[in-house]
C-alpha positions as CSV (number, residue, x, y, z in Angstrom):
1,M,-25.2,-9.6,1.3
2,P,-21.9,-9.2,-0.6
3,T,-18.9,-7.4,0.9
4,T,-18.5,-4.0,-0.7
5,A,-15.1,-2.3,-1.0
6,D,-14.9,1.5,-1.6
7,I,-11.5,1.6,-3.2
8,F,-9.1,4.5,-2.4
9,I,-6.5,5.0,-5.1
10,P,-3.6,7.2,-3.8
11,C,-1.8,9.9,-5.7
12,F,1.3,7.8,-6.6
13,V,-0.8,4.9,-7.9
14,D,-3.2,7.1,-9.8
15,Q,-0.5,9.2,-11.5
16,L,2.3,6.7,-12.0
17,Y,1.1,3.1,-11.5
18,P,-2.6,3.0,-12.7
19,A,-2.2,-0.6,-13.7
20,T,-1.7,-1.5,-10.0
21,A,-5.0,0.1,-9.2
22,L,-6.7,-2.0,-11.9
23,N,-5.0,-5.1,-10.7
24,M,-6.3,-4.5,-7.2
25,V,-9.8,-4.3,-8.6
26,K,-9.3,-7.5,-10.5
27,V,-8.1,-9.3,-7.4
28,L,-11.0,-8.0,-5.3
29,E,-13.6,-9.0,-7.9
30,R,-11.9,-12.4,-8.3
31,V,-12.7,-13.2,-4.7
32,G,-16.3,-11.9,-4.9
33,V,-16.0,-8.4,-3.5
34,Q,-18.3,-5.8,-4.9
35,V,-16.0,-2.8,-5.9
36,N,-17.1,0.8,-5.8
37,Y,-15.1,3.8,-7.0
38,N,-15.9,7.4,-6.2
39,P,-14.4,9.5,-9.0
40,D,-14.4,12.6,-6.8
41,Q,-11.8,11.2,-4.5
42,T,-8.4,13.0,-4.4
43,C,-5.7,12.7,-1.7
44,C,-5.6,11.6,1.9
45,G,-3.5,14.7,2.9
46,Q,-0.3,12.9,3.7
47,P,2.1,15.0,1.5
48,A,1.0,18.2,3.2
49,Y,1.0,16.7,6.6
50,N,4.5,15.3,6.3
51,A,5.8,18.6,5.1
52,G,4.4,20.3,8.2
53,Y,1.3,22.0,6.6
54,Q,-1.4,20.8,9.0
55,D,-4.1,23.3,8.1
56,Q,-3.8,22.4,4.4
57,S,-3.6,18.7,5.2
58,R,-6.7,18.9,7.4
59,A,-8.7,20.5,4.5
60,V,-7.7,17.7,2.1
61,A,-8.3,15.0,4.8
62,G,-11.7,16.5,5.5
63,K,-12.6,16.0,1.9
64,F,-11.4,12.4,2.2
65,L,-13.9,11.9,5.1
66,Q,-16.7,13.3,2.9
67,D,-15.7,11.2,-0.1
68,F,-15.7,8.0,1.9
69,A,-18.7,8.6,4.2
70,A,-21.0,5.5,4.4
71,P,-24.1,4.6,6.4
72,A,-23.1,3.7,10.0
73,Q,-25.2,0.5,9.8
74,D,-23.5,-0.8,6.7
75,H,-21.1,-3.2,8.4
76,Q,-20.1,-5.0,5.2
77,R,-18.8,-1.9,3.5
78,F,-15.1,-1.3,3.7
79,I,-12.5,1.1,2.3
80,V,-9.6,-0.7,0.7
81,S,-6.4,0.8,-0.7
82,P,-3.2,-0.6,-2.3
83,S,-1.1,1.7,-0.1
84,A,-0.2,1.0,3.6
85,S,1.3,4.5,3.7
86,C,-2.1,6.2,3.1
87,V,-3.9,3.7,5.3
88,G,-1.4,4.5,8.1
89,M,-2.0,8.2,7.5
90,V,-5.8,7.8,8.0
91,R,-5.5,5.5,11.0
92,N,-2.9,7.4,12.9
93,S,-2.3,11.0,11.8
94,Y,-6.0,11.8,11.4
95,N,-6.3,11.5,15.2
96,E,-4.1,14.6,15.5
97,L,-5.8,16.5,12.6
98,F,-9.3,16.0,13.8
99,A,-9.0,15.9,17.6
100,G,-11.7,18.0,19.2
101,T,-13.3,18.9,15.9
102,A,-16.8,18.3,14.7
103,Q,-15.4,15.8,12.2
104,Q,-14.0,13.5,14.9
105,P,-16.9,11.1,14.8
106,A,-16.7,10.8,11.0
107,C,-13.0,10.3,11.3
108,A,-13.4,7.4,13.8
109,T,-15.9,5.7,11.4
110,V,-13.6,5.9,8.5
111,Q,-10.6,4.7,10.6
112,R,-12.6,1.5,11.5
113,R,-13.5,0.8,7.8
114,I,-10.2,1.4,6.1
115,H,-7.8,-1.4,5.3
116,E,-4.7,-2.0,3.1
117,L,-5.3,-4.6,0.4
118,T,-3.5,-7.6,1.9
119,E,-4.8,-7.2,5.4
120,F,-8.3,-6.8,4.0
121,L,-8.0,-10.1,2.1
122,V,-6.4,-12.0,5.0
123,D,-7.7,-10.5,8.2
124,V,-11.2,-9.5,7.0
125,L,-12.1,-12.0,4.3
126,G,-9.9,-14.9,5.6
127,I,-8.3,-15.4,2.1
128,T,-4.7,-16.5,1.9
129,A,-4.4,-17.4,-1.8
130,I,-5.9,-15.9,-5.0
131,P,-7.3,-18.6,-7.3
132,G,-5.3,-18.8,-10.6
133,A,-2.5,-16.5,-9.5
134,R,0.8,-17.6,-11.1
135,L,4.2,-16.0,-11.6
136,E,7.4,-17.9,-12.2
137,G,10.4,-16.8,-10.3
138,K,11.8,-15.9,-6.9
139,Y,10.8,-12.9,-4.9
140,T,12.1,-11.1,-1.8
141,Y,9.8,-9.0,0.3
142,H,10.3,-5.4,1.4
143,D,8.5,-4.4,4.6
144,S,7.6,-0.8,4.1
145,C,7.9,1.4,7.2
146,S,4.2,2.4,7.0
147,A,3.0,-1.2,6.6
148,L,5.1,-2.7,9.4
149,R,5.2,0.1,11.9
150,E,1.9,2.0,11.4
151,C,-0.4,-0.8,10.3
152,G,1.2,-3.9,11.8
153,I,1.3,-5.6,8.4
154,R,3.9,-8.3,8.0
155,P,2.5,-11.9,7.6
156,Q,-0.5,-11.0,5.4
157,P,1.3,-10.1,2.1
158,R,3.7,-13.1,2.5
159,Q,0.8,-15.5,3.0
160,L,-0.8,-14.3,-0.2
161,L,2.4,-14.2,-2.2
162,D,3.4,-17.7,-1.0
163,G,0.1,-18.9,-2.4
164,V,1.0,-17.8,-6.0
165,A,1.9,-20.8,-8.1
166,G,5.5,-20.8,-9.4
167,L,6.7,-18.1,-7.0
168,K,9.3,-18.8,-4.2
169,R,10.1,-16.5,-1.4
170,I,13.7,-15.8,-0.2
171,E,13.9,-13.3,2.7
172,M,16.6,-10.6,2.4
173,A,18.7,-9.3,5.2
174,E,17.3,-6.4,7.2
175,T,13.9,-6.6,5.4
176,S,12.3,-4.2,7.8
177,T,15.0,-1.4,7.2
178,C,13.7,1.7,5.4
179,C,14.2,1.9,1.7
180,G,15.2,5.6,2.0
181,F,12.2,7.2,0.2
182,G,10.3,8.8,3.1
183,G,8.4,11.3,0.9
184,T,10.2,14.6,1.2
185,F,13.1,12.9,2.9
186,A,14.3,11.7,-0.5
187,V,14.3,15.4,-1.7
188,K,15.8,17.0,1.4
189,F,18.4,14.3,2.0
190,E,19.1,12.9,-1.4
191,A,22.6,11.4,-0.7
192,I,21.3,9.5,2.4
193,S,18.2,8.5,0.6
194,V,20.1,7.0,-2.4
195,A,22.6,5.2,0.0
196,M,19.6,3.6,1.8
197,A,18.1,2.5,-1.5
198,Q,21.5,1.0,-2.5
199,Q,21.7,-1.0,0.7
200,K,18.2,-2.3,0.3
201,V,18.8,-3.3,-3.4
202,E,22.1,-5.0,-2.5
203,H,20.4,-7.1,0.2
204,A,17.8,-8.1,-2.4
205,L,20.4,-9.0,-5.0
206,D,22.2,-11.2,-2.4
207,T,19.1,-13.4,-2.3
208,G,19.2,-14.1,-6.1
209,A,15.6,-13.0,-6.3
210,D,14.0,-11.9,-9.6
211,F,11.5,-9.5,-7.9
212,I,11.2,-7.1,-5.0
213,V,7.6,-7.0,-3.8
214,S,6.0,-4.6,-1.4
215,T,2.6,-3.0,-0.4
216,D,3.8,0.5,-1.3
217,V,4.5,1.9,-4.8
218,S,6.4,4.8,-3.3
219,C,9.0,2.4,-1.9
220,L,9.0,0.5,-5.1
221,M,9.4,3.6,-7.2
222,H,12.4,4.7,-5.2
223,L,14.1,1.3,-5.4
224,E,13.2,0.9,-9.1
225,S,14.9,4.2,-9.9
226,Y,18.1,3.0,-8.4
227,I,17.9,-0.4,-10.1
228,K,17.3,1.2,-13.5
229,R,20.1,3.7,-13.1
230,E,22.5,0.9,-12.2
231,K,21.1,-1.5,-14.8
232,L,20.6,-4.3,-12.2
233,P,18.7,-7.6,-12.8
234,L,15.8,-6.9,-10.5
235,K,12.2,-5.9,-11.1
236,C,9.9,-4.2,-8.6
237,L,6.3,-5.3,-8.3
238,H,3.4,-4.3,-6.1
239,V,1.7,-7.2,-4.4
240,A,-1.5,-6.5,-6.3
241,D,0.4,-6.9,-9.6
242,V,1.7,-10.3,-8.5
243,L,-1.7,-11.5,-7.2
244,A,-3.3,-10.5,-10.6
245,S,-0.7,-12.4,-12.6
246,G,-1.5,-15.6,-14.6
247,W,-5.2,-15.1,-15.2
């Protein structure tokens, strides 16, 4: 029986980086995963939750549980997303949103099934290289706060990226330091947010890398905005875009 992935495409990816979503599908299909997309899906509820609107967030998150419901006996059906931030929201913050509610069992089931793309490939499927992936150049990796601290993701993306032909990794200083985005943090504390992005980009430039790669387009968008404003010789790429390169 083939492994099935119900893909969750977050708001940022859907609205600003749709090619990344398509590249994730390409990668999953490349390794034999049957991909399913529910067009009724919307948001995981993270923006409202981070802004302090728990009731509104719970309503959106409740729809997420409905959209990604699956038969309990279907152990080969997973939820896969190109965003560690959203996966972290579901795995962690949903516990608070649905504690003591009738939706708690459905919440627990979804939490068991959901995975960020790289951890799904490496930890669930045991895949550490995508056949045919090729990208010439040097990259440095940014550990997003959500991936590292909420999901425990660190080696998985590096393993996959190191398997891309022509690509060499050079670690930057303070790779696990926040990029400064933080959702509404970037709006409420603009000066601090920009300064954090500047520090991150300067560390990346010090490596001589051509690319900054990460699991979260929100981080990459923030860093790319600073890079473009300063006209710097760096490009930001989501890990799915790299893994889908060359074929």
